[in-house]
N, C-alpha and C positions, 0 to 999 in steps of 0.2 A: 357628442361624437357622431359623425355621419355614418349612415348605414354601410357605406362601402368600406369602412374600417372595422367592421364588427368581426371579421375573420382573422384569427391569429395564424400566421404561417408556421407550419411545423418546423421548417428548417431554421427559422429565426429563434423559435423556442429552444431548439436543440443547442444552438450556439449559446443562448442565454444560460441554459442549465450547465453547459460545460464551463462557462465563465464562473458561475457560482461555485463550481467544484474546484477549479484550479487557480482562479484569482488573477490570471494574467492573460493578455491577448496572445502572447507567445505560446503559453501552455495550451490554450484553446486551439490555436492553429496546428500545434503538434498532434493534439488528440484527434481532431477532425480532418486532418490533412488539407487544411485551407491555407491561404496566404494570410498574413497578419492584416493586410488592408481589407481583405474580404471579411474577416472577423469583425473589424471595426465598423465596416459598412453595415453589416447585418445587425449589429447592436444599435446603430443609429436608426436603422429602418424600424426596428422593434419599438424604440422609444417614440419615434414619430407616429407609429400606429396607435399606441396606447396613450400618447400625449402626456406622459409623465416621465420624470427622470428615474431611471431604474438602477444606474450604477454611478458611483463617484470614485475618484482616485484618492487613495491614501498611500503616499510614498510611491513604491513601485507596483502596488497592487490595486486592483479595482474591487471595490466592495459594493454590496447591494444596499440601496436605500430602503427605507421602510416599505415603499411601494414595490420595490424589486423583490423584497422578501415575500410580500403578499402574492405577487405573480409567480414566484418560484414554486410555491405549493401547487398552484393550478397547472403550471407547466410540466412538472413531474408527472402529475396524474394524466394530463392530456397525452404526453408522449408514451407513458406506459400503456394506456388504452390503445393508442395507435399501433404500437409494436405488437400488442397482443392480437389485435384484429388482423394485422398484416401476416403474422405467423399462422393464424387460424385459417386464413382464406387463401394462402398460397396454393397454387395448383399442384405443385410438386414439392416433396420434402427437400430441405437443405441437407446436403451430404458432404462428406470430406473428413479430413483429420485436423484437429485443433491441438497444437502442441503447447503445453503450459509448463513453465519452469517455476519452481518454488523451493526454498530451503526446507529441509526435513522438518524443522521445528515449527514452521508456519503451516505446513500442509493440513493438519487437522482443522485449523480455523477456516480453511477454504471449502471443507466438505459440504456444508449446507448450500453454498453458492453453486458448486458443481452439480449437486443433486437437482437443484431447481433448473439449472441450465439444461441438463439432460432430459428433463420433462418437456421443455419447450422445443429442443432440437434433438429428438431421439435418434435421428439418422446421422448425427455428427459424432465421430469417434474421437474421444478425448484421450490424449496421451499426457501423462504427468511425468515430468522429469525433475528429480530432486538432486540438488547439488549446492555448493557454496555460491553465495551471491556473485562473487567475481566471475565464476565460471558461467553462471546463467547470463550475465550481461554479455559476455563474449559470444555465447550461443545466439542471443537475440541479434546482435550486430552481424553475425554470420548468416542470418536467415534460417537458423536451425530451430528457432522457437517463435511462436506467434505472440506469446504474452509471457512475461516473467515478473514475479514479485520478489524484490530483493531488499536487503539492507544497504543503504547508500554508504559508500566508502570513498576514501580519497582516490583509490585506483579504479573505482567503478562509478563515476559520476553520471549525471543525466537522469532521464526518466522523469516521471511525474510523481511528486511527493503525495502519498496517500494519507500519511499521518506521521506524527512524531511521538515516539514512545520512550518513556524513561527506562534506563537500565537500572537494575537492582542487584544487590548481593543476595544470594539465597543459600540456605542450609537445610539440613534435615530437621523435621519436627521431633523426631524420636532420638536421634543420636547427636550430641553436642560436639561440634568440631573445636579443636584447640586453636585459638586465634592469636596466640603469641607469635612473635617473629621467629622464623619466617612464616608468613601466612600460607597455609596449604591451599592450592588452587586447583580446580578442575575446569579447564578452559578448552575452547575450540582450538583446532590445530593452528600452528603458527603460519604466518605469511599472508593469509588471505581472509582474516577475520577482524572486523572492527571492534567486536565486543572485547576480545583479548587485548587489542591495541589500546583501547581506552582505559580498560581496567588496570593494566600495568602502568600506564602513564600516570593515572591518579595515585596509585600506590607509591610510585617513585616520588611524586610531588609531595605526598604526605610523609615521606621519610620512612615508609614501612618496607621491610624486606619480605621476600616471598619465595616460594618454591613451587614448581609444577608437580602436583601429585597425580594428575590424570589429564590426558588430551584425547580429543575425538573430533570428528567432523560434524557431530550432531549431539543434541541434548541427551538422546537415548544412550549414547556412548559414555557420557560423563556422569550420568545419574547414579550408577552403582557406588562410585566414590563419594558422592554427596549423600546418598541414602545411608551409607555406613558411617557417616560422620568423619570421613577421612579428609574432606576438603569442602571449600565453599565454591560456588559457581556464580557466573554473571549471566543474567537473562533479561529479556524485555519484560516489563511488568506484567503484561497480559499473558505471558507464558507461565506464570506462577500457578502451580497446582496446589490443592489443599494439603498435600503431604510435604510441601515446602514452606518455609517461613522466610520472610524478608528481614534482613539484618539492617537496622538503622544505624545512625551515627554513634549510638551508645555502644555498639560492638567494637568501635575503634577503627572501623573501615571508612575510607573516604566516600563522600557522596559521588555518585556516577552521573554522567550527562545523559542526554536523550539521543536517540538515533532516529534517522529518517527512513521510513519504509516507502519504497518507490515502485511504481509500475513502469515496466519497460516494454516497448513494442518496436518492431522494425519500422523503418520509414516507408511511406507510401500509404495509399488508402487501404484500410483493413477490410477483410471479408465481413459479411453481415454477422456470422456467428462470433468472430473475433471482436467486432465492435460491441456486440450485445453483451458478451461475457465481460469485456473491459468495463462496461457500464455497471454491471452487477457488482464487480469487484470494487469499483469506486464507491458505490453506495454502501457496501459492507464495511470497507476500511476507512471511510471518510472520518476525519476528526470530528468529534462531537463538541 
């Protein structure tokens, strides 16, 4: 390799890392506010610079080759060090307000990311807005939020999928619920919740009758009924706490599908703090 090709361009590495995260040129273009042709061109330039194939197409997605996986580890470290140096050497602090939307039940999982972000950008004021996923998507589209993490639903599509998470039935570890028909349920409020929609559809398909014992817009609101053994609930698997137990097929309840957790951002080029926080969220929530 010639000496003139020994420097890796940071912009090309950033595009490459984004591709590793989202898997499609369209997704990279949305994340970085580039055109799709610009993304494709940058990937070709990077492959030309290192003189190896870094990605290959599998169906509609682009996946990393073994050489691409090797470069990815270096690229993340290079970009992290660059961002750290840039933050440390800026002549003036980045200020402003960053508005983040997240459902109540996901909020605790975001705490470590927000704490680290606040250390890097101490002059940026964070505003956390908790609401149902459908409401958060509307707020992003209206420009009222800079970032939102949501559960993807039929009536709130779009966004970048961060991970897919199985839904599970849960009950109290202390008080045993009666699971005869009709099955007592503690569910999120009707109309704008995919957990409720999927659970009821699976019960109908399985021929099980049910009744609503408790409704709320958050897990905190339905927990008293679950803890008392009055009902079972439906949650994403990572939301299961030690005082809850997962009910498998032996309980007579049908297997539930997975849901997609998505990151939503308004169109246009994001501010530096918004871009940086989005990257942290993508790293934390990325599927393993």
